[in-house]
C-alpha positions as CSV (number, residue, x, y, z in Angstrom):
1,M,20.4,35.5,17.3
2,Q,20.5,33.9,20.7
3,Y,19.7,30.2,21.4
4,P,19.0,30.3,25.2
5,L,19.1,27.5,27.6
6,T,16.5,25.8,29.8
7,P,17.2,23.1,32.4
8,K,14.2,20.9,31.8
9,P,14.8,17.9,29.6
10,V,12.4,16.7,26.9
11,R,9.7,14.4,28.3
12,R,9.0,11.2,26.4
13,S,5.8,9.3,26.7
14,G,6.0,5.6,27.6
15,T,2.6,4.8,26.3
16,L,3.5,4.8,22.6
17,P,4.9,1.2,22.5
18,I,1.7,0.0,24.2
19,V,-0.4,1.7,21.6
20,I,1.7,0.3,18.8
21,T,1.3,-3.2,20.2
22,V,-2.4,-3.0,20.6
23,L,-3.0,-1.6,17.2
24,G,-0.6,-4.1,15.7
25,A,-2.7,-6.9,17.3
26,I,-5.8,-5.4,15.8
27,V,-4.3,-5.4,12.3
28,I,-3.3,-9.1,12.7
29,L,-6.9,-9.9,13.8
30,L,-8.3,-8.0,10.8
31,I,-6.0,-9.9,8.4
32,V,-7.1,-13.2,9.9
33,A,-10.7,-12.2,9.6
34,L,-10.2,-11.3,5.9
35,I,-8.6,-14.7,5.2
36,S,-11.5,-16.5,6.9
37,A,-14.2,-14.5,5.1
38,G,-12.7,-14.8,1.6
39,S,-10.4,-16.9,-0.4
40,P,-7.0,-17.7,1.2
41,V,-5.4,-18.1,-2.2
42,T,-6.5,-14.8,-3.7
43,F,-5.6,-13.2,-0.3
44,I,-2.0,-14.5,-0.4
45,V,-1.6,-13.7,-4.1
46,G,-3.0,-10.3,-3.6
47,A,-0.8,-9.7,-0.7
48,I,2.3,-9.7,-3.0
49,P,1.3,-6.6,-5.1
50,S,-0.2,-4.9,-2.0
51,T,3.0,-5.3,0.0
52,A,5.1,-4.2,-3.0
53,A,3.0,-1.1,-3.4
54,L,3.2,-0.3,0.3
55,I,7.0,-0.6,0.3
56,V,7.4,1.7,-2.7
57,C,5.1,4.3,-1.2
58,L,6.8,4.1,2.2
59,L,10.2,4.7,0.5
60,C,8.7,7.7,-1.3
61,Y,7.5,9.3,1.9
62,R,10.7,8.5,3.7
63,W,12.6,10.4,0.9
64,L,10.3,13.3,1.4
65,D,10.9,13.2,5.2
66,R,14.6,12.6,5.2
67,W,15.6,16.2,5.9
68,E,14.0,16.1,9.3
69,P,13.1,12.4,9.9
70,E,10.1,11.7,12.0
71,P,10.5,9.3,15.0
72,T,10.3,5.6,13.9
73,R,7.8,4.7,16.6
74,L,5.5,7.5,15.7
75,T,5.7,6.6,12.1
76,V,4.8,3.0,12.9
77,M,1.9,4.1,15.1
78,A,0.5,6.2,12.2
79,L,0.8,3.3,9.8
80,I,-0.9,0.7,11.9
81,W,-3.5,3.3,13.2
82,G,-4.7,3.6,9.6
83,G,-4.7,-0.1,9.1
84,S,-6.6,-0.9,12.4
85,A,-8.6,1.9,14.0
86,G,-9.2,3.7,10.8
87,V,-10.4,0.6,9.0
88,I,-12.7,-0.5,11.9
89,F,-14.2,3.0,12.3
90,S,-15.0,3.4,8.6
91,F,-16.4,-0.1,8.4
92,L,-18.8,0.4,11.3
93,V,-20.0,3.7,9.9
94,E,-20.6,2.3,6.4
95,M,-22.5,-0.7,7.9
96,A,-24.6,1.6,10.2
97,V,-25.7,4.0,7.5
98,P,-28.5,2.6,5.3
99,A,-27.8,3.5,1.7
100,S,-27.6,2.1,-1.7
101,E,-24.4,0.6,-2.9
102,F,-23.5,3.6,-5.1
103,V,-24.3,6.1,-2.3
104,T,-22.2,4.1,0.1
105,M,-19.4,4.0,-2.3
106,A,-19.4,7.6,-3.5
107,I,-20.6,9.5,-0.4
108,V,-20.7,7.5,2.9
109,A,-17.3,5.7,2.4
110,P,-15.4,8.9,1.6
111,L,-16.9,10.8,4.5
112,A,-16.2,8.0,7.0
113,E,-12.7,7.0,5.7
114,E,-11.3,10.5,5.4
115,L,-12.5,11.3,8.9
116,A,-10.9,8.0,10.2
117,K,-7.6,8.8,8.5
118,A,-7.6,12.4,9.6
119,S,-7.9,11.3,13.2
120,V,-4.2,10.6,13.3
121,F,-3.6,14.4,13.3
122,I,-5.8,14.7,16.4
123,L,-3.7,12.0,18.1
124,V,-0.4,13.5,17.3
125,A,-1.4,17.2,17.6
126,T,-2.9,16.8,21.1
127,G,-0.5,14.2,22.5
128,A,3.0,14.3,24.1
129,R,4.5,14.3,20.6
130,K,2.6,17.3,19.2
131,L,5.8,19.3,18.5
132,E,6.7,16.6,15.9
133,L,3.8,18.0,13.8
134,T,5.1,21.4,12.9
135,S,5.9,21.8,9.2
136,L,3.7,21.2,6.1
137,T,6.0,18.3,5.3
138,D,5.3,16.7,8.7
139,H,1.5,17.0,8.0
140,I,1.8,15.5,4.5
141,F,4.1,12.7,5.9
142,Y,1.7,11.5,8.7
143,A,-1.3,11.8,6.4
144,G,0.4,9.7,3.8
145,I,1.7,7.1,6.3
146,C,-1.7,6.7,7.9
147,A,-3.5,6.5,4.6
148,L,-1.0,3.8,3.4
149,G,-1.8,1.6,6.4
150,F,-5.5,2.0,5.7
151,A,-5.1,1.3,2.0
152,F,-3.0,-1.8,2.6
153,V,-5.6,-3.5,4.8
154,E,-8.4,-2.4,2.5
155,N,-6.6,-3.8,-0.5
156,L,-6.2,-7.1,1.2
157,G,-9.9,-7.2,1.8
158,Y,-10.8,-6.5,-1.8
159,F,-8.4,-9.3,-3.0
160,A,-9.6,-11.8,-0.4
161,L,-13.3,-11.2,-1.5
162,S,-12.6,-11.4,-5.2
163,S,-15.1,-13.8,-6.8
164,S,-13.3,-14.5,-10.1
165,A,-9.9,-14.3,-11.8
166,G,-11.1,-11.4,-13.9
167,E,-12.2,-9.4,-10.9
168,F,-8.9,-10.2,-9.2
169,V,-6.9,-8.8,-12.1
170,V,-9.0,-5.7,-12.3
171,M,-8.7,-5.2,-8.6
172,T,-4.9,-5.6,-8.8
173,L,-4.7,-3.1,-11.6
174,V,-7.0,-0.5,-9.9
175,R,-5.9,-0.9,-6.3
176,T,-2.1,-1.3,-6.7
177,G,-1.7,0.4,-10.1
178,F,-3.8,3.5,-10.7
179,G,-4.9,4.0,-7.2
180,V,-1.7,3.3,-5.4
181,F,-1.4,6.9,-4.1
182,G,-5.1,7.4,-4.0
183,H,-5.7,7.3,-0.2
184,P,-2.6,9.3,0.6
185,L,-3.6,11.9,-2.0
186,Y,-7.0,12.4,-0.6
187,T,-5.8,12.7,3.0
188,T,-3.1,15.2,2.0
189,A,-5.9,17.7,1.3
190,T,-7.0,17.4,5.0
191,A,-3.3,17.6,6.0
192,V,-2.9,20.9,4.2
193,G,-6.0,22.3,5.8
194,M,-4.8,21.2,9.2
195,W,-1.4,22.8,8.7
196,A,-2.9,26.1,7.5
197,W,-5.2,26.2,10.5
198,R,-2.4,25.4,13.1
199,N,-0.1,28.0,11.6
200,K,-2.4,30.8,10.4
201,G,-5.7,30.2,12.2
202,G,-9.2,29.6,10.9
203,F,-10.7,26.2,11.6
204,W,-12.6,26.5,8.3
205,K,-9.4,25.6,6.6
206,V,-9.5,22.1,8.2
207,I,-13.1,21.7,7.1
208,L,-12.3,22.9,3.6
209,G,-9.4,20.4,3.4
210,Y,-11.6,17.6,4.6
211,V,-14.3,18.5,2.0
212,V,-11.7,18.5,-0.8
213,A,-10.5,15.1,0.4
214,C,-14.0,13.7,0.4
215,L,-14.7,15.1,-3.1
216,L,-11.6,13.6,-4.5
217,H,-12.3,10.3,-2.9
218,G,-15.9,10.3,-4.0
219,L,-15.0,11.2,-7.6
220,W,-12.6,8.3,-7.7
221,N,-15.1,5.8,-6.2
222,G,-18.3,7.0,-7.9
223,G,-17.2,9.0,-11.0
224,P,-16.4,6.1,-13.3
225,A,-19.5,4.1,-12.3
226,L,-21.7,7.1,-12.8
227,L,-20.3,7.8,-16.3
228,A,-20.5,4.2,-17.2
229,D,-24.1,3.9,-16.2
230,S,-25.1,7.0,-18.0
231,L,-23.4,5.8,-21.1
232,T,-24.5,2.2,-20.7
233,L,-21.0,0.8,-21.0
234,D,-19.8,-2.8,-20.5
235,E,-17.0,-3.8,-18.1
236,T,-14.3,-2.9,-20.6
237,G,-15.9,0.5,-21.1
238,Q,-16.1,1.0,-17.3
239,L,-12.4,0.3,-17.0
240,V,-11.6,2.7,-19.9
241,T,-13.8,5.3,-18.1
242,M,-11.8,4.8,-14.9
243,V,-8.6,5.4,-16.7
244,L,-9.9,8.6,-18.3
245,V,-11.1,9.9,-14.9
246,Y,-7.6,9.0,-13.5
247,V,-5.7,10.8,-16.3
248,V,-7.9,13.9,-16.6
249,L,-8.5,14.5,-12.9
250,F,-6.1,12.7,-10.6
251,V,-2.8,12.9,-12.6
252,P,-2.8,16.7,-12.5
253,V,-3.8,16.7,-8.8
254,F,-1.1,14.2,-8.0
255,I,1.5,16.2,-9.9
256,G,0.5,19.4,-8.2
257,T,0.7,17.7,-4.8
258,V,4.2,16.3,-5.5
259,I,5.3,19.8,-6.7
260,M,3.9,21.4,-3.5
261,A,5.6,18.8,-1.2
262,T,9.0,19.0,-2.9
263,R,9.0,22.8,-2.9
264,N,8.1,22.9,0.8
265,R,10.9,20.4,1.4
266,R,13.3,22.7,-0.5
267,K,12.1,25.6,1.7
268,E,12.9,23.6,4.8
269,Y,16.4,22.9,3.4
270,E,17.0,26.6,2.8
271,A,15.6,27.5,6.3
272,V,18.1,25.1,8.0
273,R,21.0,26.4,5.9
274,S,20.1,30.0,6.8
275,Q,20.3,29.1,10.6
276,L,23.5,27.1,10.5
277,P,25.9,30.1,10.6
278,L,24.0,31.6,13.6
279,M,24.2,28.2,15.3
280,V,28.0,28.1,14.8
281,E,28.2,31.6,16.3
282,A,26.1,30.5,19.3
283,G,28.4,27.5,19.9
284,L,25.7,24.9,19.2
285,V,27.6,23.3,16.3
286,T,31.1,23.4,15.0
287,P,31.8,24.8,11.5
288,I,32.6,21.3,10.3
289,E,29.2,20.1,11.5
290,A,27.4,23.0,9.9
291,D,29.1,22.2,6.6
292,M,28.2,18.5,6.9
293,I,24.6,19.1,7.8
294,A,24.2,21.6,4.9
295,D,25.3,19.0,2.4
296,P,23.3,15.7,2.1
297,R,26.2,13.9,0.5
298,K,28.5,14.8,3.4
299,R,25.8,13.7,5.8
300,R,25.8,10.3,4.3
301,T,29.6,10.1,4.4
302,V,29.7,11.0,8.1
303,L,27.0,8.5,8.9
304,A,28.6,5.7,6.9
305,D,32.0,6.4,8.5
306,S,30.6,6.6,12.0
307,G,28.7,3.3,11.5
308,K,32.1,1.6,11.0
309,H,32.8,2.4,14.7
310,G,29.7,0.8,16.1
311,R,26.0,1.4,16.3
312,A,26.3,3.8,19.2
313,A,28.6,6.2,17.2
314,K,26.2,6.2,14.3
315,R,23.2,6.8,16.5
316,S,25.0,9.7,18.2
317,Q,25.5,11.4,14.8
318,E,21.9,10.7,13.8
319,R,20.7,12.3,17.0
320,T,22.9,15.3,16.4
321,I,21.7,15.8,12.8
322,T,18.1,15.5,13.8
323,A,18.5,17.9,16.8
324,V,20.3,20.5,14.7
325,T,17.7,20.3,11.9
326,E,14.8,20.5,14.3
327,A,16.3,23.4,16.3
328,A,17.0,25.3,13.1
329,L,13.5,24.9,11.7
330,A,12.1,25.9,15.1
331,Q,14.1,29.1,15.2
332,H,13.1,29.8,11.6
333,R,9.5,29.6,12.6
334,I,9.9,31.6,15.7
335,A,11.7,34.4,13.7
336,A,8.8,34.4,11.3
337,G,6.3,34.9,14.1
338,E,5.0,31.4,14.0
339,G,4.6,28.9,16.8
340,G,4.1,29.6,20.5
341,P,5.7,29.2,23.9
342,E,6.0,25.4,23.5
343,L,8.0,25.8,20.3
344,V,10.3,28.2,22.1
345,R,10.8,25.8,25.0
346,R,11.5,23.0,22.5
347,R,14.1,25.2,20.7
348,N,15.7,26.0,24.0
349,Q,15.9,22.3,25.1
350,L,17.5,21.3,21.8
351,S,19.9,24.3,22.1
352,E,21.0,23.1,25.6
353,W,21.6,19.6,24.5
354,L,23.6,20.7,21.4
355,R,25.7,23.1,23.3
356,S,26.6,20.7,26.2
357,R,27.2,17.4,24.2
358,P,30.8,16.1,24.3
359,D,30.9,14.4,20.9
360,K,30.9,17.4,18.5
361,L,32.1,16.6,15.0
362,G,35.7,17.8,14.5
363,Q,36.5,16.7,18.1
364,L,36.2,13.0,17.3
365,P,39.4,11.5,15.8
366,F,37.7,8.9,13.7
367,M,35.4,11.3,11.9
368,P,36.2,12.6,8.3
369,Q,37.5,16.1,8.3
370,F,35.7,18.5,5.9
371,P,36.9,22.1,5.3
372,P,34.9,24.5,7.6
373,M,31.7,26.0,6.2
374,Q,32.2,29.5,4.8
375,P,29.7,31.9,6.4
376,P,27.8,34.3,4.1
377,K,29.0,37.8,3.6
378,N,26.3,39.4,5.8
379,W,27.0,37.1,8.8
């Protein structure tokens, strides 16, 4: 397998920092507005579990994404997009549509909020960074990050507007307990549909994913209330009903989503490993680098040791690992008949950079020396 060269470097957009700054300012203004509209005390107290839940969820998504880490700036953009533009859009739609409280909660809100969160795919897929959105893991990652930003600001609003201590406790239990992965889970359905459409064709898959996301969201918002009203239950009964809906419906869906995401992550791992011997043969990586990249523990060892020699040395190794992983996954997709000319160009650009770089592992004296990777018998 050949990894050809192209002379053109990868172009980077300079507008992303500006977008991040503007959206970040909007998030700050929204938070200030929430404090002014509600109780500052409940807002501050509620910010503690909200922030804790956000950090835990972000760590989970970072773990899922660690094989081919997404750019930090793009990740931050997706997070604050959900917490700013996504929140404002859904709020305006819900205010503009005249409907009862139940209809707004169970129908209007899911339709508006899932559309707002899904818009992050439009931004990434049509912008200068569209080649960052390639695998199913990428789609799940950006869906989750955007949804976490949305959920964080929404949770702060619920806490700030709580009218009693009992309502605050229930909100804490529901928003940061049972529903901590709610918004990411709903938006993942749209993400799967978007990924299927971009790789296999058929825009109906995007619509189907969006419909599934809205159904899950609507069932969570309106299902417990509908059951409680039909059974004339008190507040305790409503909470029990919510727990039952969560256990019967959302726990299986959540488990299935986790299994799907981890299996896909494993497939990406195997895809990279299958390309490494070919990349050694093409002169893109050394055998020592291939062995290191194929083993997550050795990756960590190399990064830790390079970090002892300065930030520049560590960043150099991080760039190499990311470039090798991205090039391997791109070649795997191309060999499978997926992707188009842009993916081929991206693969070629990465190949050029990998082949021409001076700091290949095994040529730097301070790097740990692992035994070379043994190629498979059919290599």
